[in-house]
C-alpha positions in Angstrom: 0.0 -0.1 -0.2 1.4 3.4 -0.8 1.8 5.6 1.9 -0.9 8.5 2.2 -0.5 11.6 3.8 -3.8 14.3 4.2 -3.1 16.7 7.2 -6.5 18.7 5.7 -9.2 18.0 7.8 -11.4 19.1 4.7 -11.6 16.7 1.1 -13.3 16.9 -1.8 -13.9 13.1 -3.5 -14.7 12.6 -7.4 -15.7 10.0 -9.6 -16.0 10.2 -13.5 -18.5 7.7 -14.9 -18.1 8.5 -18.8 -19.1 12.2 -18.9 -20.7 12.4 -15.6 -18.6 13.7 -12.8 -19.6 13.5 -9.5 -18.2 15.5 -6.6 -18.4 15.0 -2.9 -17.4 17.3 -0.1 -16.7 16.0 3.3 -14.9 17.1 6.6 -14.0 15.5 10.1 -16.1 17.2 12.7 -14.5 15.8 16.3 -14.5 12.3 15.6 -17.0 11.9 13.2 -17.1 12.5 9.0 -19.7 14.9 7.8 -20.6 15.2 4.3 -21.2 18.8 3.3 -22.3 18.9 -0.3 -22.7 16.7 -3.1 -22.7 17.7 -6.9 -22.8 16.4 -10.4 -21.5 18.0 -13.7 -21.8 16.8 -17.4 -18.5 16.8 -19.4 -18.4 17.8 -23.3 -16.4 14.8 -24.1 -14.6 12.0 -22.6 -11.5 12.6 -20.4 -8.5 11.6 -22.7 -6.5 8.7 -21.1 -2.5 10.4 -21.9 1.1 10.5 -19.9 0.5 12.5 -16.7 1.5 16.4 -16.8 4.3 17.2 -14.8 2.3 17.3 -11.7 5.3 16.4 -10.0 5.8 20.0 -8.5 2.8 20.8 -6.9 2.3 24.2 -4.8 0.1 24.8 -2.4 -1.5 28.7 -2.7 -3.6 30.4 0.3 -7.0 31.0 -0.6 -9.9 32.2 1.2 -11.3 29.8 3.6 -15.0 27.7 3.2 -17.9 29.9 3.3 -19.1 30.1 6.8 -22.8 28.5 5.6 -23.0 24.4 4.7 -24.4 24.1 1.4 -26.7 21.6 0.9 -27.6 22.2 -3.1 -27.5 19.4 -5.7 -26.1 20.3 -9.3 -27.5 17.6 -11.5 -27.0 18.6 -15.1 -28.2 16.4 -17.8 -26.5 19.0 -20.7 -23.1 21.0 -21.0 -22.6 23.1 -18.4 -19.6 25.1 -20.6 -18.0 25.2 -24.1 -14.9 22.6 -23.1 -14.3 20.2 -20.1 -12.3 22.6 -18.5 -15.0 24.6 -18.1 -16.7 22.0 -16.5 -14.2 21.2 -14.0 -13.7 24.7 -13.5 -17.6 25.3 -12.2 -17.2 22.6 -9.7 -13.9 23.3 -7.8 -13.9 27.3 -8.4 -15.7 28.0 -5.3 -12.9 25.9 -3.1 -9.8 27.1 -2.1 -7.2 24.6 -3.1 -4.9 25.4 0.1 -7.6 24.5 2.5 -8.7 20.9 1.1 -7.4 18.0 -0.3 -8.6 16.1 -3.2 -8.9 12.4 -4.2 -10.5 10.5 -6.7 -11.7 6.8 -7.8 -11.4 5.2 -11.1 -13.2 2.2 -12.4 -12.4 -0.5 -15.5 -11.0 -0.2 -18.2 -8.6 2.4 -16.3 -7.7 -0.8 -14.0 -8.0 -4.5 -13.7 -8.1 -6.8 -11.3 -6.2 -9.9 -11.2 -6.8 -12.9 -8.6 -3.8 -14.4 -6.8 -4.4 -17.8 -4.8 -1.3 -17.3 -2.6 1.2 -14.4 -1.4 4.1 -17.0 -1.3 4.9 -16.1 2.4 5.8 -12.7 1.2 4.9 -9.2 2.9 5.9 -5.3 2.3 8.2 -5.3 -0.6 8.9 -8.4 -1.3 5.1 -9.2 -1.9 5.1 -6.1 -4.2 7.6 -7.9 -6.2 6.1 -11.0 -6.3 3.0 -9.4 -7.5 4.7 -7.9 -10.0 6.6 -10.7 -11.1 2.9 -12.8 -11.3 1.5 -10.1 -13.9 4.7 -9.4 -15.7 4.3 -13.1 -16.8 0.5 -13.1 -17.9 0.0 -9.6 -19.2 1.6 -7.8 -22.0 1.4 -4.4 -19.9 4.1 -4.2 -17.6 2.9 -2.1 -14.5 5.0 -0.3 -12.3 5.2 -0.9 -8.4 3.3 2.1 -7.4 0.4 1.1 -9.9 -0.6 -1.9 -8.2 -1.7 -2.5 -4.6 -4.0 -5.4 -3.0 -6.0 -6.5 -0.7 -7.1 -9.7 1.0 -10.3 -12.2 0.3 -12.6 -14.1 2.1 -10.5 -17.3 1.2 -7.3 -15.3 2.5 -6.3 -14.8 -1.4 -4.7 -12.0 -3.0 -7.1 -9.4 -5.1 -4.5 -7.4 -7.1 -5.7 -4.0 -8.2 -3.5 -3.0 -11.2 -3.8 0.7 -12.8 -3.2 0.9 -16.2 -4.5 4.8 -17.1 -6.7 6.9 -14.7 -4.5 10.0 -14.6 -6.6 12.0 -17.2 -8.2 13.8 -14.6 -5.2 14.8 -12.6 -3.9 16.5 -16.4 -7.3 18.4 -17.0 -7.4 19.7 -13.4 -3.8 20.8 -14.4 -4.8 22.5 -17.1 -7.1 24.6 -14.9 -4.8 25.3 -12.0 -4.3 29.1 -12.8 -8.1 29.5 -12.2 -7.4 27.8 -9.1 -4.8 30.0 -7.2 -2.5 28.8 -9.6 -1.6 25.7 -7.7 -3.5 22.2 -7.8 -4.9 20.9 -4.1 -3.2 18.2 -2.3 -4.2 14.5 -3.9 -3.1 12.0 -1.1 -5.4 9.0 -3.2 -6.5 7.4 -6.1 -9.1 4.6 -5.1 -11.1 1.9 -7.0 -14.8 2.4 -7.1 -15.2 -0.9 -6.3 -13.3 -0.8 -3.3 -14.7 2.3 -1.9 -18.2 0.9 -2.9 -17.1 -2.1 -0.1 -15.8 0.2 2.2 -19.0 2.4 2.5 -20.8 -1.6 3.2 -17.9 -1.9 5.7 -18.6 1.6 7.7 -22.2 1.5 7.7 -23.3 -2.4 8.0 -22.6 -4.6 10.4 -21.7 -7.8 8.7 -21.8 -11.2 9.7 -19.3 -13.8 9.0 -21.2 -16.4 7.1 -23.7 -13.4 5.6 -23.7 -12.9 1.7 -23.8 -9.2 0.8 -24.4 -8.3 -2.8 -23.4 -4.7 -3.9 -25.3 -3.6 -6.8 -23.4 -0.2 -8.6 -25.2 1.5 -11.6 -23.8 3.8 -13.6 -24.0 5.9 -16.3 -22.2 3.4 -18.6 -21.4 0.7 -17.0 -23.1 -1.8 -13.9 -21.3 -3.8 -11.2 -22.1 -6.4 -8.9 -19.9 -7.3 -6.0 -20.2 -10.2 -3.8 -19.0 -9.6 -0.2 -19.2 -12.5 2.5 -18.7 -11.2 6.0 -16.5 -8.0 5.6 -14.3 -9.5 2.9 -14.3 -9.4 -0.8 -16.0 -12.5 -2.2 -16.4 -11.9 -6.1 -17.1 -9.6 -8.5 -19.4 -10.6 -11.2 -18.7 -10.0 -15.1 -18.9 -6.3 -15.1 -22.3 -5.4 -17.7 -21.5 -2.5 -19.9 -25.1 -1.5 -19.8 -26.2 2.0 -18.1 -28.9 3.2 -16.1 -30.7 4.3 -19.5 -30.1 1.1 -21.1 -33.6 -1.0 -21.8 -34.3 -3.7 -19.6 -31.4 -2.9 -17.3 -33.5 -4.2 -14.2 -33.9 -7.8 -16.2 -30.3 -7.9 -16.6 -29.5 -7.2 -13.4 -31.9 -9.7 -11.8 -30.6 -12.4 -14.5 -26.8 -12.1 -13.5 -27.7 -12.0 -10.0 -29.4 -15.7 -10.1 -26.8 -16.5 -12.4 -23.8 -15.5 -9.9 -25.4 -17.0 -7.3 -25.9 -20.3 -8.8 -22.1 -20.2 -10.0 -20.5 -19.5 -6.3 -23.3 -22.2 -5.1 -24.5 -19.0 -2.4 -27.7 -20.5 -0.6 -29.1 -17.6 0.2 -28.2 -13.8 0.0 -28.4 -11.9 3.2 -28.9 -8.2 1.5 -28.8 -6.6 -1.9 -27.6 -3.0 -1.4 -28.3 -0.4 -4.4 -26.0 2.5 -4.8 -25.6 5.0 -7.9 -28.4 5.6 -10.8 -30.5 3.0 -9.6 -33.2 5.2 -8.0 -33.7 6.4 -11.9 -35.1 3.1 -12.8 -36.7 2.2 -9.7 -34.4 -0.6 -9.3 -35.5 -1.2 -5.6 -38.7 -1.9 -6.6 -38.1 -3.7 -9.4 -36.0 -6.3 -7.6 -38.3 -6.2 -4.9 -40.9 -7.7 -7.2 -38.7 -10.3 -8.6 -37.7 -11.5 -5.3 -39.9 -10.7 -2.6 -38.7 -12.4 0.5 -35.2 -10.5 -0.3 -33.7 -7.8 1.6 -33.0 -5.2 -0.7 -32.5 -1.3 -0.3 -30.4 1.4 -1.3 -27.4 2.1 0.0 -27.5 4.0 3.8 -24.5 5.6 5.8 -25.9 5.3 9.0 -22.2 6.2 10.5 -21.9 9.5 8.2 -23.3 13.0 9.2 -25.8 14.2 6.7 -27.3 16.8 9.2 -26.2 19.3 6.4 -28.9 17.8 4.3 -32.8 17.9 4.4 -34.5 14.7 4.7 -35.7 14.7 1.2 -32.2 14.7 0.1 -30.8 11.8 2.7 -30.9 9.2 0.5 -28.8 10.8 -2.5 -25.9 9.3 -0.5 -26.3 6.0 -2.3 -26.1 8.1 -5.6 -22.7 9.4 -4.4 -21.7 6.2 -2.6 -18.4 6.2 -4.6 -17.0 9.9 -4.3 -18.2 9.7 -0.6 -16.5 6.4 0.0 -13.2 7.9 -1.4 -13.5 11.0 1.0 -13.9 8.6 3.9 -11.3 6.8 3.2 -8.7 9.9 3.1 -10.4 11.1 6.3 -9.9 8.0 8.2 -6.8 6.8 6.9 -6.4 4.3 9.9 -9.6 2.8 10.2 -9.1 -0.8 10.1 -12.2 -1.4 8.8 -11.6 0.0 5.5 -9.5 -1.6 2.6 -6.4 0.9 2.4 -5.0 0.8 -1.2 -3.6 3.7 -3.0 -3.1 4.2 -6.9 -1.5 7.2 -6.8 1.4 7.5 -8.9 4.9 7.7 -6.9 6.2 10.6 -8.7 2.6 13.0 -8.0 3.4 11.8 -4.2 6.9 13.0 -4.6 6.2 16.1 -5.9 3.9 16.8 -3.2 6.4 16.2 -0.6 7.5 19.8 0.9 10.7 18.2 1.9 12.0 15.1 0.7 14.4 13.8 2.7 15.6 10.3 4.2 16.9 10.0 7.7 20.2 10.5 6.3 18.9 13.7 4.9 17.3 15.1 8.1 20.7 14.4 10.0 22.5 16.4 7.2 19.6 18.9 7.9 20.5 19.1 11.5 24.5 19.2 10.9 23.8 22.0 8.6 21.9 24.1 10.8 24.5 23.3 13.9 27.1 24.2 11.5 26.1 27.2 10.2 25.1 28.3 14.3 28.6 27.3 14.9 30.3 29.5 11.9 27.9 32.3 12.7 28.9 32.6 16.0 32.4 32.2 15.2 32.2 34.8 12.1 30.2 37.3 14.9 33.2 36.7 17.5 35.7 37.4 15.1 34.1 40.0 13.7 34.4 41.5 17.2 38.3 40.5 18.0 38.7 42.4 14.6 36.6 45.6 15.6 38.9 45.8 18.6 42.2 45.1 16.7 41.1 47.6 14.5 40.7 50.7 17.4 44.0 49.3 18.4 45.5 49.4 15.2 44.0 53.0 14.6 45.8 53.8 18.1 48.9 52.1 17.3 48.7 54.7 14.0 48.0 58.0 15.7 50.9 57.0 18.1 53.2 56.3 15.3 52.5 59.6 13.6 52.8 61.7 17.1 56.2 60.0 17.2 57.0 60.7 13.7 56.5 64.0 14.5 58.3 64.0 17.6 61.5 62.6 15.7 61.1 65.2 13.0 61.2 67.7 15.7 64.2 65.7 17.0 66.2 65.8 13.8 65.1 69.4 13.4 66.8 70.2 16.7 69.6 67.8 16.3 70.3 69.6 12.9 70.2 73.3 14.9 72.8 71.6 17.5 75.0 70.7 15.0 74.8 74.1 13.5 75.4 75.5 17.0 78.6 73.5 17.3 79.8 74.3 14.0 79.4 78.1 14.7 80.9 77.6 18.5 83.8 75.8 16.6 84.6 79.0 14.3 83.9 81.1 17.0 86.9 79.5 19.2 88.8 79.5 16.3 88.8 83.2 15.6 88.8 84.4 19.4 91.2 81.8 21.2 89.7 80.5 24.7 86.5 82.5 24.4 84.7 79.5 25.7 86.5 79.9 28.9 83.9 81.8 30.2 81.0 79.9 29.2 82.6 77.0 31.1 83.5 79.3 33.9 79.9 80.8 34.4 78.6 76.9 33.7 80.8 75.8 36.7 79.5 78.9 38.8 75.7 78.4 37.9 75.9 74.9 38.7 77.9 75.3 41.9 76.0 77.6 43.8 72.5 75.9 43.1 72.5 74.8 46.8 74.2 78.3 48.7 71.3 80.7 49.2 72.3 84.5 50.7 75.1 85.1 48.5 75.4 87.5 45.5 77.9 88.4 42.7 78.2 91.5 41.6 80.7 91.7 39.0 83.6 89.5 37.5 86.1 90.9 36.0 89.1 89.5 34.1 92.9 90.6 34.3 95.6 90.7 32.0 97.4 87.8 33.0 94.3 85.7 32.6 93.0 85.8 35.9 89.5 87.1 36.8 88.1 88.7 39.9 84.5 87.7 41.8 83.1 90.6 43.9 80.0 90.0 45.5 78.2 90.3 49.4 76.7 87.3 51.6 75.0 87.4 54.8 76.9 84.3 56.3 80.3 84.2 56.2 80.8 80.7 55.7 79.3 80.8 52.2 82.5 82.4 51.0 84.6 79.8 51.6 82.2 77.5 49.7 82.1 79.7 46.6 85.6 79.8 46.6 86.1 76.1 46.7 84.1 75.9 43.4 87.5 76.3 41.3 90.8 75.3 41.8 93.5 77.3 43.6 91.3 80.1 43.8 92.5 82.9 46.5 90.2 84.8 48.8 91.6 88.1 48.7 89.5 89.8 50.7 86.6 89.9 53.2 84.8 93.2 54.8 81.8 93.7 56.7 79.4 96.5 55.6 75.8 97.4 56.5 73.3 97.7 53.7 69.6 98.9 55.2 70.9 98.3 58.8 71.8 94.8 57.9 75.6 93.5 58.1 76.7 91.7 55.2 80.1 90.4 54.2 81.4 91.7 51.1 84.5 89.1 49.2 86.8 89.3 46.7 87.9 86.2 45.2 90.8 85.7 42.5 90.5 82.9 40.1 93.8 81.7 38.4 93.6 80.9 35.0 93.0 77.3 33.8 95.6 75.5 32.8 96.3 74.7 29.2 93.9 72.1 27.9 91.4 72.9 30.4 
C-alpha cells in the first residue's frame, strides 16, 4: 500500500463515469465524518487518457477559507455546462480554495483491472509487491510499475490485486485549470478503486456477520457492477455489465446476472442487496423486490455518516454519490481498521507533493547543516568583534606612530640646529681663542651655587694675566669659602663687613687663576 498523508480536514472526492462527474465535499467534525455537499456535472467530451502532466511540482497557494454556511445544493445537470471540459471542472472546483482541502478520486474499469492470486508466497511488504509484479508481468503484455499495483485479502485469504493502467486523465485536466484555482493544485493523497470504495462504504455502515453474503449493485452511466461480499471481506466480482441506467431492460439484466452468479458461486441465500449509483432513476429497488419479494433490498444507507447538512428529502442521495463519498471517507480515516487501504497514486505525484523529500540521512545532514551554520555564524560574529577591537588598537597605534614621527622630525630638526650651533661655536673659538672659557666658567659657577643661599655676585672682572676676580656680598660668612672652592687654586683676597639697610653683610673678593692649558 502506498503511503498517504493528508493533514487537511476537508476533502473533495470525485468520480468520473463517462461524461458524468460526481463530487462530494466531506470533512471531519470531532471524531465523525460529515458530508457537506454533493454535486454532479456533465462533461462535454470524455477525458482522454494520456501520460500525466508535470504534476510532480505541485505548489500550495493560500486562498480564502470555506464559506461559513454549509451548502446542501445538489447540481445535477443533464447537459453541457460549458464550452469544454475545463470550464465544467472549473465550475465544480472554483468555489473551494485549494489550500484548504485535499482532493482524491476513484477510478473504475477499464482504467484498472483485477487479478486474483491464490497465494502470497509467504511474502510481505516490498517483497510481496515484487512477487505480485512478477506474476502480473508473466500473464500480461502491459508491464505495470510498482506504484500502480496494490492488493487486498479476500474472504478465502487469497490476494485480489488491483492494477492501474490509466486513470490519470483527471489530474491532467485539473492541472490545465490550476491557473484559475490560485495557480496551484490541491494536495492529492489518494487514487482509489471505485469498487473498493463501495465495499468500504458497506463495511463502515453495516453490521456484517461472517457467513452472510451481501451483494452490492452499482448502476452507473456506462456500466453496472455486482460485487459479492462474505462477511466483511471481498468474495467475488461479477463480470462487469457494459450497460448504464439508460439501457433498456437493465433491471432484467441485473436480476438475471444476480441469479446466475448466485448459482455459480453456490450461495444458498443472499442476506441483503444494497443498491448504489443511478438505481433510483430506474426504480431498481422496486423492480428487484417484485422479482424477489422475500429478499432484503435497499439503497445504500450511511448510518455512521453525519448527513445533518442535508434536508430530509435528500438523505437518500448518499447512495447515488456512494463512490466519491467512500473515497473521501477513506482519506479522512486513513487508519480505520475496517477500510480496505489501497492507493494507486503514482510515486511521481507523491514525491512532487512532498514539502521536504528527505530520508533519515537527509534529516541528519539538515540538522548538521543547521548546527554548522549556527557554529560558523557565532564564530564569524566573534571574529568580527575581535577584528573591530584590533582595528581600534591599530588606529591608536597609527596615531601614536604619527605623533612619534612628528616628534622624531622635531628631534632631527633640533639635532640639526645643535650641529649648526657647535659648528658656529667651533668657528667662533677658532677666531677668538679661549672664548669658551667664560661659558665654562659661568656654567661651573651656576651649577656650583645651586645649593647656596644668601650670596650675591656683583661683578666678574678679567685681568691681563688671564685671571679674573669675583666681587659680591653674603649674609653668612661661611658661604664665602664654599663659593671659593668651586674653582681650583682660587684665592680669597679680602673679606670686609658692611651694613646694607641696617643689615650686616660680608663683602668678598675672590681671585680665580687662569686655567691650565687644555682645560
